[in-house]
N, C-alpha and C positions, 0 to 999 in steps of 0.2 A: 362507477366504484372508483374512487383516488386509492392507491397503492402508497405503503408509508416509505418513506425517505431514508430515513434510520431505524436501524435493528434496536431495538431496545435490551436493555439485560435478559438472561432468562426467569422463566417465572421458578418458584421454588422448587416443584416437582417437574419441570422441565429436564430434560439429560443435556450437557453441556455438547457443546462443537465439537466433531472429532479433531483431534491433535494433528494429523496429516493438513485436512484443511486449512488450518489455523497458519499452520508453519507457512504452508503454501502461498497464503495473503500474507506473511512477515515477507518471505523471499523475495514474492513480485514484486512489492513495496520498496526494498532494501536496493535488489539490483535497479528497480528504474528511479530511485533516489541519487544511487551513484551514476548511471548515465544523464541525471540531467544536471548533475554536477560536473563532469567530464566532459558533458557538450557545452557549457557554460565557460568553463576553465580553456578548452581549446577555440569559444569563439573571442572569448580578452585576448588569449595570447595570438590569435592572427592580428585583429585590431595593432596591437602594442608592435608585432614586427613587420 
């Protein structure tokens, strides 16, 4: 049995995902992106100085 890798849009009668869960994903991705940019910036700064 192969599990789907990407979840498609909800069906017409299916309830929406809870807002709290969506906001947690948004916050996690935002923090992860900010950390990645900060890491790259400090790494480049260390190479220059």
